[in-house]
C-alpha positions as CSV (number, residue, x, y, z in Angstrom):
1,M,0.1,0.0,-0.2
2,T,1.2,3.3,-1.0
3,S,-1.4,5.7,0.5
4,Q,-0.2,8.1,3.2
5,I,-1.8,9.5,6.3
6,T,-0.7,12.3,8.0
7,I,-0.9,12.6,11.8
8,I,-0.3,15.6,13.6
9,G,1.0,15.5,17.4
10,G,3.0,13.0,18.9
11,G,1.2,12.4,22.3
12,L,-0.4,9.7,23.4
13,A,-3.3,10.1,20.7
14,G,-0.9,10.9,18.2
15,C,1.5,7.9,18.6
16,E,-1.5,5.3,19.2
17,A,-3.0,6.5,16.0
18,S,0.3,6.2,13.9
19,W,1.1,3.0,15.2
20,Q,-2.6,1.5,14.3
21,A,-2.4,2.9,10.6
22,A,1.2,1.6,10.3
23,E,0.5,-1.7,11.4
24,R,-2.3,-2.0,8.8
25,G,0.5,-1.4,6.0
26,Y,-0.1,2.3,5.7
27,R,2.8,5.0,5.5
28,V,2.3,7.2,8.2
29,K,3.9,11.0,8.4
30,L,3.7,11.7,12.3
31,Y,4.3,15.4,12.9
32,E,5.7,16.4,16.2
33,M,7.0,20.3,17.1
34,K,9.2,19.2,19.7
35,P,12.1,19.6,20.4
36,Y,12.0,22.9,18.4
37,T,8.6,24.1,20.1
38,Y,7.4,23.3,23.6
39,S,4.2,23.7,25.0
40,P,4.0,25.4,28.7
41,A,3.8,21.9,30.3
42,H,6.3,20.0,28.3
43,S,10.1,19.6,28.8
44,S,11.2,16.4,27.2
45,P,12.0,15.7,23.6
46,Q,10.6,12.3,23.8
47,L,6.9,11.5,22.2
48,A,4.3,10.4,24.3
49,E,5.3,12.7,27.1
50,L,3.4,12.5,30.4
51,V,2.6,16.0,32.6
52,C,-0.1,15.7,34.6
53,S,0.2,12.3,36.4
54,N,2.1,8.9,35.8
55,S,-1.1,7.0,36.8
56,M,-3.7,5.3,34.2
57,R,-6.3,4.5,37.3
58,S,-7.8,1.6,38.2
59,N,-6.7,-1.9,36.6
60,D,-9.8,-3.7,37.7
61,V,-11.4,-5.0,34.6
62,N,-14.6,-4.5,36.2
63,S,-14.4,-0.8,36.6
64,A,-15.0,1.2,33.5
65,V,-11.4,2.4,33.1
66,G,-9.8,-1.1,33.7
67,L,-12.4,-2.3,31.3
68,L,-11.6,0.5,28.5
69,K,-7.8,-0.4,28.7
70,E,-8.8,-4.0,28.4
71,E,-10.5,-3.3,25.4
72,M,-7.6,-1.3,24.2
73,R,-5.2,-4.3,24.9
74,L,-7.3,-6.6,23.1
75,T,-7.5,-4.1,20.1
76,G,-3.7,-4.1,19.9
77,S,-2.9,-0.6,21.6
78,L,0.7,0.2,21.6
79,I,0.3,2.6,24.6
80,M,-1.2,-0.2,26.7
81,N,1.9,-2.4,26.1
82,A,4.3,0.4,27.2
83,A,2.5,1.0,30.0
84,Y,2.6,-2.5,31.2
85,E,6.3,-2.6,30.5
86,T,7.0,0.1,32.2
87,R,4.9,0.1,35.1
88,V,5.7,1.0,38.7
89,P,4.2,-0.5,41.7
90,A,0.5,1.4,42.6
91,G,-1.8,-1.1,44.5
92,K,-4.6,-1.7,42.3
93,A,-3.8,1.1,39.8
94,L,-1.9,0.9,36.5
95,A,1.3,3.8,37.0
96,V,4.2,4.0,34.9
97,D,7.7,5.3,35.1
98,R,7.3,8.2,32.9
99,E,10.7,8.2,31.2
100,K,10.9,4.7,30.4
101,F,7.4,4.7,29.1
102,A,8.2,8.0,26.7
103,A,11.6,6.1,25.8
104,Y,9.7,3.2,24.9
105,I,7.2,4.4,22.8
106,T,9.7,6.8,20.9
107,K,12.1,4.2,20.5
108,T,8.9,2.0,19.0
109,I,7.7,4.8,16.6
110,E,11.3,5.4,15.5
111,A,11.8,1.9,14.5
112,H,8.7,1.3,12.4
113,K,9.5,1.4,8.8
114,S,6.4,2.5,8.1
115,I,6.4,5.7,10.1
116,E,8.4,9.0,9.2
117,I,8.6,11.6,12.1
118,I,9.0,15.1,11.2
119,R,10.1,17.4,13.8
120,E,8.4,20.5,13.2
121,E,5.2,22.8,14.1
122,V,2.1,22.4,12.0
123,N,0.2,25.8,12.2
124,Q,-2.7,25.4,9.6
125,I,-5.0,22.5,9.0
126,P,-3.8,21.0,5.6
127,T,-5.9,21.4,2.8
128,P,-7.5,18.6,0.9
129,N,-5.0,16.3,-1.3
130,P,-5.5,13.0,-2.6
131,E,-2.0,11.9,-2.0
132,T,-3.0,12.1,1.5
133,P,-6.3,11.0,1.9
134,A,-6.6,10.8,5.7
135,I,-5.4,13.3,8.1
136,I,-5.2,13.0,12.0
137,V,-5.1,16.0,14.3
138,A,-4.0,14.9,17.8
139,T,-2.4,18.0,19.1
140,G,-4.0,17.7,22.7
141,P,-5.1,20.0,25.0
142,L,-2.3,22.7,24.4
143,T,-3.0,23.0,20.9
144,S,-1.4,26.3,19.8
145,P,-3.3,29.2,19.0
146,S,-2.9,29.3,15.3
147,L,-3.7,25.6,14.7
148,A,-6.8,26.1,16.9
149,R,-7.8,29.2,15.2
150,S,-7.5,27.2,11.8
151,L,-9.5,24.3,13.2
152,T,-12.2,27.0,14.3
153,E,-12.4,28.6,10.7
154,L,-12.7,25.1,9.1
155,T,-15.4,23.9,11.6
156,G,-17.0,27.0,12.2
157,K,-17.5,26.8,15.8
158,D,-15.6,28.2,18.7
159,N,-13.3,26.0,20.8
160,L,-14.2,25.9,24.2
161,A,-11.5,25.7,26.9
162,F,-10.8,25.1,30.7
163,Y,-8.1,24.9,32.9
164,D,-6.0,21.8,34.0
165,A,-3.7,21.8,36.9
166,I,-0.5,19.3,37.5
167,A,1.0,18.1,40.8
168,P,4.4,18.6,42.4
169,I,7.1,15.9,41.9
170,L,9.4,15.4,45.2
171,D,13.0,13.9,45.6
172,A,12.4,10.5,47.4
173,E,15.7,11.2,49.6
174,S,14.5,14.4,51.0
175,L,11.2,12.8,52.5
176,D,10.9,12.2,56.5
177,M,10.3,8.5,56.7
178,D,10.3,8.6,60.5
179,I,6.8,10.1,59.9
180,I,5.7,9.1,56.5
181,Y,4.8,5.4,56.7
182,Q,3.9,3.2,53.7
183,A,0.5,1.7,52.8
184,S,-2.1,1.2,50.2
185,R,-5.8,1.9,51.4
186,Y,-7.2,-1.1,53.0
187,D,-4.2,-3.4,51.7
188,E,-2.4,-5.8,54.2
189,G,1.2,-5.5,53.9
190,P,3.6,-2.5,53.3
191,G,1.6,-1.3,50.1
192,D,2.8,0.9,47.2
193,Y,2.1,4.4,48.3
194,L,3.9,6.7,51.1
195,N,1.4,8.5,53.4
196,C,1.9,11.7,55.3
197,P,-0.3,11.6,58.4
198,M,-2.1,14.7,60.0
199,N,-4.1,15.1,63.2
200,E,-6.8,17.3,63.4
201,E,-4.8,20.6,64.4
202,E,-2.2,19.7,61.8
203,Y,-5.0,19.4,59.0
204,N,-6.6,22.8,60.2
205,N,-3.1,24.6,59.7
206,F,-2.5,23.3,56.6
207,I,-6.0,24.7,55.4
208,N,-5.4,27.8,56.8
209,M,-2.0,28.4,55.2
210,L,-3.7,27.0,51.9
211,K,-6.6,29.7,52.0
212,D,-4.2,32.4,52.3
213,A,-1.4,31.7,50.1
214,E,-0.9,33.7,46.9
215,K,-2.5,31.6,43.8
216,V,-1.3,32.3,40.2
217,P,-4.3,34.4,38.8
218,L,-5.9,33.7,35.3
219,K,-5.6,36.5,32.9
220,S,-8.1,39.1,32.3
221,F,-9.3,37.1,29.0
222,E,-9.3,33.7,30.8
223,E,-12.6,32.1,32.1
224,E,-12.2,30.1,34.9
225,K,-13.6,26.6,33.7
226,Y,-11.8,23.4,35.4
227,F,-12.4,19.9,34.9
228,E,-14.0,18.2,37.7
229,G,-11.9,15.2,37.9
230,C,-8.5,17.4,38.0
231,L,-9.6,20.2,40.5
232,P,-6.6,21.9,41.9
233,I,-6.6,21.8,45.8
234,E,-7.5,25.1,46.2
235,V,-10.7,25.1,44.1
236,M,-11.8,22.2,46.2
237,L,-11.1,23.6,49.8
238,D,-13.2,26.6,48.2
239,R,-16.2,24.1,48.7
240,G,-15.8,23.5,52.5
241,D,-13.1,22.8,55.2
242,D,-13.6,19.3,54.9
243,T,-13.7,18.8,50.8
244,L,-9.9,17.6,50.9
245,R,-10.6,15.3,53.4
246,F,-13.1,13.7,51.7
247,G,-11.0,13.7,48.3
248,P,-7.3,13.4,47.9
249,M,-6.6,13.7,51.6
250,K,-9.3,10.9,52.8
251,P,-7.5,9.0,55.4
252,V,-9.9,5.9,55.4
253,G,-8.2,2.6,55.3
254,L,-4.9,3.8,56.1
255,P,-4.1,3.1,59.5
256,D,-0.8,4.9,60.8
257,P,1.3,1.8,62.0
258,R,2.6,3.8,65.2
259,T,-1.2,4.1,66.3
260,G,-3.1,1.5,64.5
261,K,-5.8,3.8,63.8
262,D,-6.5,6.0,60.6
263,P,-5.4,9.8,61.1
264,Y,-7.5,12.7,60.7
265,A,-6.3,13.3,57.2
266,V,-3.2,12.0,54.8
267,V,-1.4,13.3,51.8
268,Q,-0.2,10.5,49.7
269,L,2.7,9.9,47.7
270,R,3.3,7.5,44.6
271,K,6.1,6.4,42.6
272,E,7.2,8.4,39.7
273,D,9.8,5.9,38.8
274,L,10.5,2.4,39.1
275,E,13.6,3.0,41.3
276,G,11.5,5.3,43.6
277,N,13.6,8.1,43.2
278,Y,10.7,10.5,43.0
279,Y,7.3,10.7,44.0
280,N,4.3,12.4,43.0
281,M,1.7,14.3,45.4
282,V,-1.4,12.2,44.5
283,G,-4.3,14.7,43.9
284,F,-2.3,17.8,44.7
285,Q,-3.0,19.7,41.6
286,T,-2.3,23.3,42.1
287,K,-2.1,26.8,40.9
288,L,-0.4,28.3,44.2
289,A,2.8,30.2,43.0
290,Y,5.8,28.5,43.3
291,P,7.2,29.9,46.3
292,E,4.0,29.4,48.2
293,Q,3.8,25.7,47.2
294,K,7.3,25.0,48.9
295,R,6.2,27.3,51.9
296,V,2.6,25.3,52.3
297,F,3.6,21.9,51.2
298,R,6.6,21.8,53.9
299,A,3.9,22.2,56.5
300,I,2.7,18.7,55.7
301,P,4.2,15.9,58.2
302,G,7.0,14.6,56.6
303,L,7.7,17.0,54.3
304,A,9.6,19.8,56.1
305,K,12.5,19.6,53.9
306,V,11.4,18.0,50.7
307,E,12.8,19.1,47.7
308,F,10.8,19.7,44.6
309,T,11.8,18.0,41.1
310,R,8.9,19.8,39.6
311,L,6.4,22.2,41.2
312,G,2.8,22.3,40.2
313,S,1.1,24.6,37.5
314,I,-2.0,25.3,35.6
315,H,-2.3,25.2,32.1
316,R,-5.1,26.1,29.0
317,N,-6.9,22.7,28.1
318,T,-8.5,23.0,24.7
319,F,-11.3,20.5,23.5
320,I,-13.9,21.2,20.6
321,C,-17.7,20.7,20.7
322,A,-17.8,17.5,19.7
323,P,-21.6,16.5,19.0
324,E,-21.7,19.2,16.9
325,I,-18.3,18.8,14.7
326,L,-17.8,15.3,15.0
327,A,-19.2,12.0,13.3
328,P,-19.3,8.7,15.1
329,S,-16.1,7.8,13.3
330,L,-14.4,11.0,14.7
331,Q,-14.2,12.4,11.3
332,L,-15.4,16.3,11.0
333,K,-18.4,16.7,9.4
334,K,-17.3,19.4,7.3
335,R,-14.1,17.5,6.0
336,P,-14.6,13.5,6.5
337,D,-10.6,13.5,5.4
338,I,-9.8,14.8,8.9
339,F,-10.3,12.9,12.0
340,L,-9.7,14.6,15.5
341,A,-8.3,12.5,18.3
342,G,-7.0,12.5,22.2
343,Q,-8.4,15.5,24.6
344,L,-8.7,17.6,21.6
345,S,-11.8,15.4,20.3
346,G,-13.3,16.1,23.9
347,V,-12.1,13.5,26.3
348,E,-10.5,13.5,29.5
349,G,-7.5,11.4,30.7
350,Y,-4.4,9.5,29.2
351,V,-6.6,6.3,28.8
352,E,-9.1,7.9,27.4
353,S,-7.0,10.2,24.8
354,T,-5.2,7.1,24.0
355,A,-8.5,5.3,23.2
356,M,-9.6,8.1,20.6
357,G,-6.2,7.8,18.8
358,M,-6.4,4.1,18.3
359,L,-9.7,4.5,16.8
360,A,-8.8,7.6,14.8
361,G,-5.9,5.7,13.5
362,I,-8.1,2.2,12.6
363,N,-10.8,4.4,11.2
364,A,-8.6,6.4,8.8
365,S,-7.0,3.4,7.7
366,L,-10.3,2.0,6.9
367,L,-11.2,5.3,5.1
368,V,-8.1,5.2,2.8
369,K,-8.8,1.3,1.9
370,E,-12.7,2.7,1.0
371,E,-14.2,0.3,3.8
372,E,-17.1,0.8,5.8
373,I,-16.2,2.4,9.1
374,K,-17.9,0.3,12.1
375,T,-18.0,2.0,15.3
376,P,-17.5,-0.1,18.5
377,P,-20.6,-1.2,19.8
378,P,-22.2,1.1,22.7
379,N,-22.0,-1.3,25.5
380,T,-18.1,-1.4,24.7
381,A,-16.3,1.4,26.8
382,L,-14.9,2.6,23.5
383,G,-18.4,2.7,22.0
384,A,-19.7,4.6,25.3
385,L,-17.1,7.1,24.9
386,L,-17.8,7.7,21.3
387,H,-21.5,8.0,22.0
388,H,-20.7,10.7,25.0
389,L,-18.7,12.6,22.2
390,T,-21.5,12.6,19.2
391,E,-24.9,12.0,20.9
392,T,-24.7,14.5,24.2
393,E,-26.7,17.7,23.8
394,P,-24.2,20.4,22.7
395,K,-25.3,22.8,25.3
396,R,-24.5,20.4,28.1
397,F,-21.3,19.0,26.6
398,Q,-18.3,18.7,28.9
399,P,-15.2,16.6,28.5
400,S,-15.3,13.2,30.3
401,N,-13.5,10.2,31.9
402,I,-15.1,7.1,30.9
403,N,-17.4,5.9,33.4
404,F,-20.4,3.7,33.5
405,G,-22.6,6.5,33.5
406,L,-22.1,6.9,29.7
407,F,-22.9,3.2,28.9
408,P,-26.7,2.3,28.1
409,P,-28.9,1.2,30.6
410,I,-28.5,-2.3,32.1
411,G,-32.5,-2.7,31.7
412,K,-32.8,-5.5,34.5
413,K,-32.1,-5.3,37.9
414,I,-28.7,-6.6,39.4
415,P,-27.1,-5.9,42.6
416,K,-25.2,-3.1,42.6
417,R,-21.5,-5.2,43.2
418,M,-22.2,-7.1,40.5
419,R,-23.1,-4.3,38.2
420,G,-19.2,-3.5,37.1
421,E,-18.9,-7.5,36.4
422,Y,-22.0,-7.6,34.5
423,R,-20.9,-4.9,32.3
424,S,-17.2,-6.0,31.5
425,H,-18.6,-9.2,30.8
426,L,-21.0,-7.7,28.1
427,A,-18.6,-5.4,26.8
428,L,-16.3,-8.2,26.1
429,K,-18.3,-9.9,24.7
430,E,-19.7,-7.2,22.3
431,L,-15.9,-6.5,21.7
432,Y,-15.3,-10.0,20.2
433,K,-17.9,-9.4,17.8
434,W,-16.6,-5.7,16.3
435,L,-13.0,-6.7,16.3
436,P,-13.2,-8.8,13.0
437,T,-14.8,-5.8,11.3
438,I,-11.5,-3.8,11.9
439,Q,-9.1,-6.1,10.7
440,D,-7.1,-5.3,7.7
441,Q,-7.8,-8.4,5.5
């Protein structure tokens, strides 16, 4: 096959789309602007750089995100394979060593004989070209203003935007292990997380410091619109003094071995790398000013002398109003030769973004081959995400992680504790029927 597929963006979705198309025998030109241009959140020249977290969330196939990962694995996802090859201990979650993860994907993409990586920025949506019958735009939540304007001109719709925050990363050698203890929630044994315990007085002192700390303000032309699944801790605290104790600082199931009791609140740390040289502050996305982060977070027990290898920050996250713009195949209604993938398409999360890249790569290949594009059944996690993107009322549309609320109703009474298992069984049964329709014969 000589047809060429152009893919713009070398993040998770772009790399997954490239892999899917190349594995089906198509030549791929993958455009990535790094290392010549960096977004505010990126720092590595590697492809598929993770910036917000190193976790891909639950690995339980009876959870919505665990089911989505299993569907992707069965469909031949490069990113899922890389994640399992570079995973770090994280209890029941799938977390990865960021550097090894990105290096694995970069090496694999570079070695593929059908993929050409072009290190330059694309500022305009390409015009139709018979030699490039399919184009996938996977430029992520930090799509450049010029490319966003080009997309807006093409679709006739304004892009929406909200703001995303990332958590700090800590040097393990600077942690006070006389205070911090190792445990995963409800697990017996040492567990995979480090825990900084707080009593009631320490918690109240911490939230008072957080309330008074200087935040980085949005610019005058920016509208405050955060994604609910990744709120800065300051925004959560604005909703009530106990919000953090029922969110990222929830102490339940994490008894301090020195007392045998759950602390009043706890800050959890998760490994950033397999060796355990660096730790991520779980759920501590923040828009605090840099000096304030050091001052406030060093008030957390066990972090008095902590060294930060990365401070938290806030960045713009751009996505389109998918129900108005996208077909269920992820093609633009106005330009069927163009597919959108990743967070730009209107999903939220590493796994969900990769899933849309996978489907875009598969569907672009089917388009080039002039075969019918058959979308995944709605009872699958993949199909549920597509349904959310294309069938939600446009006025109500917001990016979403995968969750069972996006799936069709079960239609019969099933005990709550068994619903995840039931949905997983049904989804995988439907997936096996769909898989033969996307194979390149």
